[in-house]
C-alpha positions as CSV (number, residue, x, y, z in Angstrom):
1,M,-49.3,245.7,56.7
2,S,-53.0,245.9,56.0
3,H,-54.9,243.9,53.5
4,A,-58.1,245.1,51.9
5,S,-61.3,243.1,52.0
6,F,-63.1,242.1,48.8
7,R,-66.6,242.7,47.7
8,H,-68.6,239.6,46.8
9,P,-71.5,240.7,44.7
10,Q,-72.7,237.4,43.0
11,T,-74.4,234.4,44.4
12,G,-75.0,231.1,42.7
13,Q,-77.8,229.9,44.9
14,D,-80.7,228.5,42.9
15,Q,-81.2,225.5,45.1
16,I,-81.4,222.1,43.3
17,N,-82.1,219.0,45.5
18,S,-82.3,216.3,42.8
19,P,-81.4,212.7,43.7
20,F,-77.7,212.1,44.1
21,D,-75.8,209.2,42.5
22,K,-73.7,207.3,45.0
23,N,-71.6,205.8,42.3
24,N,-70.2,208.8,40.4
25,W,-68.2,210.8,42.8
26,V,-64.8,212.1,41.5
27,A,-63.5,214.5,44.3
28,L,-63.9,214.9,48.0
29,S,-63.1,217.3,50.8
30,A,-64.0,217.0,54.5
31,N,-63.0,219.1,57.5
32,Y,-64.3,219.4,61.1
33,E,-68.0,218.6,60.8
34,H,-69.0,218.8,57.1
35,A,-68.0,217.3,53.8
36,V,-68.3,218.4,50.1
37,A,-67.9,216.3,47.0
38,I,-68.0,216.7,43.2
39,D,-69.7,214.2,41.0
40,A,-68.9,213.2,37.4
41,N,-71.2,215.9,36.0
42,G,-69.3,218.6,37.8
43,Y,-72.1,219.2,40.3
44,V,-71.2,220.0,43.9
45,W,-72.8,218.3,46.9
46,G,-72.5,218.8,50.6
47,W,-73.6,217.2,53.9
48,G,-73.0,217.5,57.6
49,K,-73.1,220.6,59.7
50,N,-74.5,223.8,58.2
51,D,-74.9,226.0,61.3
52,K,-72.6,228.7,59.8
53,G,-73.8,228.3,56.2
54,Q,-70.8,226.2,55.3
55,L,-72.8,224.1,52.9
56,G,-73.9,227.2,50.9
57,L,-77.5,226.1,50.6
58,G,-79.0,229.5,51.2
59,P,-80.5,231.4,54.2
60,G,-83.0,229.7,56.4
61,K,-81.8,226.1,55.8
62,A,-81.3,223.4,58.4
63,N,-78.3,223.4,60.6
64,M,-77.4,219.8,59.6
65,Y,-77.9,217.4,56.7
66,T,-77.3,213.7,56.8
67,T,-77.6,213.2,53.0
68,P,-75.8,215.1,50.2
69,Q,-77.5,218.3,49.1
70,R,-76.8,220.0,45.8
71,I,-74.8,223.2,46.4
72,G,-75.8,226.1,44.0
73,T,-75.9,225.8,40.3
74,I,-72.3,225.4,39.5
75,V,-71.5,222.9,36.7
76,N,-68.1,221.5,35.7
77,A,-66.6,222.2,39.1
78,V,-62.9,221.3,39.2
79,G,-61.9,221.8,42.8
80,V,-63.3,221.8,46.3
81,A,-61.8,222.5,49.8
82,T,-63.3,222.7,53.2
83,G,-62.3,224.5,56.5
84,T,-63.8,224.6,59.9
85,F,-66.9,226.6,58.9
86,H,-66.3,227.3,55.2
87,T,-66.2,225.8,51.8
88,L,-64.3,226.9,48.7
89,I,-65.1,225.7,45.2
90,I,-63.5,226.3,41.8
91,D,-66.0,226.3,38.9
92,G,-65.4,225.3,35.3
93,S,-64.3,228.8,34.4
94,G,-61.6,228.9,37.1
95,E,-63.5,231.2,39.4
96,L,-63.4,230.8,43.1
97,W,-66.6,230.6,45.2
98,G,-67.1,230.4,48.9
99,A,-69.7,229.7,51.6
100,G,-69.8,229.8,55.4
101,L,-67.8,231.8,57.9
102,S,-64.2,232.6,58.4
103,A,-63.0,235.1,61.0
104,A,-59.4,234.7,59.7
105,G,-60.0,236.1,56.2
106,V,-60.3,232.9,54.1
107,L,-63.4,234.3,52.5
108,G,-61.8,237.7,52.0
109,T,-63.1,239.5,55.1
110,Q,-61.3,239.5,58.5
111,A,-63.6,239.3,61.5
112,Q,-66.5,238.2,59.2
113,A,-69.7,238.6,61.3
114,T,-72.3,237.3,58.9
115,P,-71.9,234.0,57.1
116,F,-72.2,233.6,53.4
117,Y,-75.3,231.4,53.6
118,S,-75.4,231.1,49.8
119,L,-72.5,230.0,47.7
120,T,-70.9,233.3,46.7
121,N,-68.6,234.3,43.9
122,L,-65.4,235.7,45.6
123,G,-65.2,238.5,43.0
124,G,-61.8,240.1,44.0
125,F,-60.1,236.7,44.1
126,N,-61.0,236.2,40.5
127,T,-60.4,239.6,39.0
128,R,-57.0,240.1,40.6
129,Y,-55.3,236.7,40.4
130,G,-56.6,235.0,37.3
131,R,-57.9,231.5,36.7
132,W,-57.8,229.1,39.7
133,V,-56.8,225.5,39.1
134,E,-56.3,224.1,42.6
135,I,-57.6,224.9,46.1
136,H,-56.7,223.5,49.5
137,S,-57.9,224.5,53.0
138,K,-57.9,223.4,56.6
139,R,-59.3,225.2,59.7
140,D,-58.9,228.9,58.6
141,L,-56.0,228.7,56.1
142,A,-56.3,228.4,52.3
143,I,-53.7,227.8,49.6
144,G,-54.5,227.9,45.9
145,K,-52.9,227.7,42.5
146,T,-53.6,229.8,39.5
147,D,-53.1,228.9,35.8
148,N,-49.9,230.9,35.7
149,N,-48.3,228.3,38.0
150,I,-48.3,230.6,41.0
151,W,-49.3,229.3,44.5
152,W,-51.2,231.8,46.7
153,S,-51.7,231.6,50.5
154,W,-54.1,233.5,52.9
155,G,-56.0,233.3,56.1
156,D,-54.9,232.5,59.7
157,N,-51.2,233.5,60.1
158,T,-51.1,233.6,63.9
159,K,-48.5,230.8,63.9
160,G,-47.0,231.6,60.5
161,A,-49.0,229.0,58.5
162,V,-49.6,231.4,55.6
163,G,-45.8,231.1,55.0
164,I,-45.3,234.6,53.6
165,D,-42.9,236.0,56.3
166,L,-45.3,238.7,57.2
167,P,-46.2,239.8,60.8
168,D,-49.9,240.0,60.2
169,N,-52.0,237.5,62.1
170,Y,-54.6,237.4,59.3
171,L,-54.3,237.9,55.6
172,T,-57.6,238.4,53.7
173,A,-55.9,238.8,50.3
174,P,-53.8,236.0,48.7
175,E,-50.1,236.4,48.7
176,P,-47.6,234.5,46.4
177,L,-46.2,231.6,48.4
178,F,-43.3,230.5,46.3
179,A,-41.1,231.8,43.5
180,S,-42.1,230.2,40.2
181,S,-38.7,228.6,40.0
182,A,-39.5,226.4,43.0
183,N,-41.6,224.1,40.7
184,I,-44.0,223.1,43.5
185,V,-46.1,220.0,42.5
186,Q,-48.0,219.3,45.7
187,V,-49.1,221.4,48.7
188,S,-50.7,220.2,52.0
189,V,-52.5,222.6,54.3
190,G,-52.5,221.5,58.0
191,I,-53.7,223.1,61.2
192,D,-51.2,226.0,61.8
193,V,-48.6,224.3,59.6
194,G,-48.1,223.9,55.8
195,A,-45.9,221.8,53.6
196,A,-45.1,221.3,49.9
197,V,-43.0,219.1,47.6
198,S,-41.2,220.3,44.5
199,S,-40.6,218.4,41.2
200,S,-37.0,218.0,42.3
201,G,-38.0,216.1,45.5
202,D,-37.4,219.0,47.9
203,L,-39.7,219.3,50.9
204,W,-40.7,222.8,52.1
205,I,-42.4,223.3,55.4
206,W,-43.5,226.3,57.6
207,G,-45.7,227.4,60.5
208,D,-46.0,226.0,64.0
209,N,-42.8,224.3,65.2
210,T,-43.8,223.7,68.9
211,F,-43.5,220.0,68.5
212,K,-40.6,220.0,66.0
213,Q,-42.9,219.7,63.0
214,I,-40.2,221.7,61.1
215,S,-36.9,221.2,62.9
216,A,-37.2,217.4,62.7
217,V,-36.4,217.8,59.0
218,A,-34.6,221.2,59.2
219,P,-32.4,220.9,62.4
220,S,-31.0,224.4,62.1
221,V,-34.5,225.8,62.8
222,T,-35.0,226.6,66.5
223,A,-37.9,229.1,66.5
224,T,-41.3,227.8,67.6
225,T,-43.0,229.9,64.9
226,V,-41.6,229.8,61.3
227,R,-43.2,232.4,59.1
228,D,-41.4,231.7,55.9
229,V,-41.2,228.6,53.7
230,T,-38.2,226.5,54.8
231,K,-36.5,223.8,52.8
232,A,-35.9,220.5,54.7
233,T,-32.4,219.2,54.8
234,A,-33.3,215.7,55.9
235,K,-33.5,213.4,52.9
236,A,-33.2,216.4,50.5
237,G,-34.3,215.7,47.0
238,Q,-36.0,212.4,47.9
239,W,-39.5,213.4,48.8
240,L,-42.6,212.6,46.6
241,G,-45.6,213.7,48.8
242,V,-46.5,215.2,52.1
243,A,-49.5,215.6,54.5
244,A,-49.4,218.2,57.3
245,G,-51.6,217.5,60.4
246,Q,-51.3,219.8,63.4
247,T,-48.6,218.4,65.7
248,H,-47.3,215.9,63.2
249,V,-46.4,215.5,59.5
250,L,-46.3,212.6,57.2
251,A,-44.3,212.3,54.0
252,R,-43.3,209.6,51.5
253,D,-40.0,209.3,49.6
254,R,-38.8,208.1,46.3
255,N,-38.2,204.6,47.7
256,N,-41.9,204.2,48.5
257,M,-41.3,204.6,52.2
258,L,-43.7,206.5,54.5
259,W,-42.2,208.7,57.3
260,A,-43.7,210.6,60.3
261,W,-42.4,213.2,62.7
262,G,-43.6,215.6,65.4
263,R,-45.9,214.6,68.3
264,G,-48.7,212.0,68.1
265,T,-50.2,211.3,71.5
266,S,-53.3,209.8,69.8
267,G,-51.2,207.4,67.8
268,Q,-51.3,209.5,64.6
269,L,-47.6,209.0,63.9
270,G,-48.1,205.3,63.3
271,I,-44.6,204.4,64.2
272,G,-45.2,201.8,66.9
273,D,-47.2,201.0,70.0
274,Q,-47.3,203.9,72.5
275,I,-44.6,205.8,70.6
276,A,-45.9,209.4,70.8
277,S,-43.0,211.5,69.5
278,A,-40.4,211.8,66.8
279,Y,-38.8,215.1,67.5
280,T,-35.3,214.8,66.1
281,T,-35.7,212.9,62.8
282,P,-38.4,211.3,60.6
283,M,-39.4,207.8,61.7
284,P,-40.6,205.1,59.3
285,V,-44.3,204.4,59.3
286,S,-43.4,201.6,56.9
287,Q,-42.2,199.4,59.7
288,T,-45.9,198.8,60.5
289,L,-47.2,199.5,56.9
290,P,-44.8,197.3,54.9
291,S,-43.7,198.7,51.5
292,V,-43.6,195.1,50.2
293,G,-46.8,194.7,48.2
294,I,-47.4,198.4,47.9
295,R,-46.9,199.9,44.4
296,S,-47.8,203.5,45.2
297,Y,-49.6,205.9,47.5
298,L,-52.7,207.4,46.0
299,A,-53.7,209.5,48.9
300,L,-51.9,210.7,52.0
301,E,-53.9,212.5,54.7
302,A,-53.3,213.9,58.2
303,N,-55.4,216.0,60.7
304,A,-55.1,216.9,64.4
305,A,-55.4,213.3,65.7
306,N,-55.5,211.0,62.8
307,S,-53.6,209.8,59.7
308,G,-54.4,207.7,56.7
309,V,-53.4,206.5,53.2
310,V,-54.9,205.0,50.1
311,V,-52.4,202.6,48.6
312,E,-52.2,200.7,45.3
313,Q,-51.0,197.2,45.9
314,T,-48.8,195.2,43.5
315,D,-51.8,193.2,42.3
316,G,-53.5,196.4,41.2
317,S,-56.1,196.5,44.0
318,R,-56.3,199.4,46.4
319,A,-56.6,199.6,50.1
320,V,-57.2,202.1,52.9
321,Y,-55.1,202.2,56.1
322,L,-55.9,204.5,59.1
323,W,-54.4,205.2,62.5
324,G,-54.7,207.5,65.4
325,N,-57.7,208.6,67.5
326,N,-60.5,206.0,67.4
327,G,-62.9,207.6,69.9
328,Y,-65.7,207.6,67.4
329,G,-64.7,204.6,65.4
330,Q,-63.1,206.8,62.8
331,V,-60.2,204.3,62.4
332,T,-61.8,200.9,62.8
333,S,-65.2,202.0,61.3
334,T,-67.0,200.4,64.3
335,A,-68.1,202.2,67.4
336,T,-67.8,199.0,69.4
337,S,-64.0,198.9,69.2
338,T,-62.3,198.8,72.5
339,D,-59.2,200.6,71.0
340,A,-59.4,204.3,71.9
341,Y,-56.1,204.8,69.9
342,L,-54.6,202.9,67.0
343,W,-50.8,203.3,67.1
344,V,-50.1,201.4,63.9
345,P,-52.0,201.5,60.5
346,V,-55.0,199.2,60.2
347,Q,-57.6,198.6,57.5
348,P,-61.1,199.7,58.6
349,T,-63.6,196.9,59.1
350,G,-65.1,196.0,55.8
351,S,-62.9,198.2,53.7
352,A,-61.0,195.3,52.2
353,N,-64.1,194.2,50.4
354,L,-63.7,197.2,48.1
355,K,-60.6,197.3,45.7
356,T,-61.1,200.7,44.0
357,W,-60.4,203.3,46.7
358,F,-59.1,206.6,45.3
359,A,-59.8,209.4,47.7
360,L,-59.6,209.9,51.5
361,Q,-60.5,212.7,53.9
362,L,-60.3,213.0,57.7
363,G,-62.8,215.1,59.6
364,D,-63.2,215.7,63.3
365,G,-64.1,212.3,64.6
366,F,-65.1,210.9,61.2
367,T,-63.5,209.5,58.0
368,T,-64.8,209.8,54.4
369,A,-63.4,207.9,51.4
370,L,-64.3,207.2,47.8
371,A,-64.0,203.9,46.0
């Protein structure tokens, strides 16, 4: 099945580099080597790598920025998502904008050769699907939600991560991911794997199953590639949230317990010292991250080699816990740590001094969070 590419006629690039306020961030996305955030005014800012135009600052700009740069002229932005070399933004009118490069079709063109150096209105995505209200992305996969309560998926489908049960390796046009009756309330985009939770507590998962990312919670599944959304049978009806990494998955249940499964050779499962796999059933992260004293989980994140959470404790304060690969100090927040891997959750050095954490994102060798 072929999928037509879209034309992208509009650009929002009238560069503004006014001073940024470090104290008014409201939303954050980070992936691979760049990060993008929204401030309380609805302005969008980006920093990090820009070699593929992923910051959307316009042609001829530097390949990297170490301080936030204002992206375009969008105001009242309501959503942001980042992939390997791209950024997706929802503006105040519910229109989807993109910048950067995606050879898998996330920006609407397969085998895209020339980056969108300026933030560009993804015209066909807006005229055909309606008003966008949520957007999520990782590597070269995107999942978004429109105001008619439909979830859409597109991009890299080589391992079934689009979840549409189509043979195409790449989808440049969004396809509906769930029936509206599924009542999906949260979606997580991983690397070659996706997951979602419904209002009834059902967990849905699809994509790469090489390391039992799917069959650990749906034992009847034996294929290594699962191209259709699959309902988990383990702890059915008990799930509240999920985070898909690459070889592992995290999820929390209605009893405030955190679980992990799949493979975690860098410690990203967080289930105990040197325990690198949980292939047959979810294992409790809560044995090392006690549920006692934790009121709720405000953020749950996973990537290829790391995991993390933001928790609200019973005294109302909030804390960040991280685990997994620490080669660049992305877990301990210090490059002098002798721990290459952290097999159980720890609080980054100095993070306990802040009590208002509310957002967390894991990049490639770095961690970003908002408090």
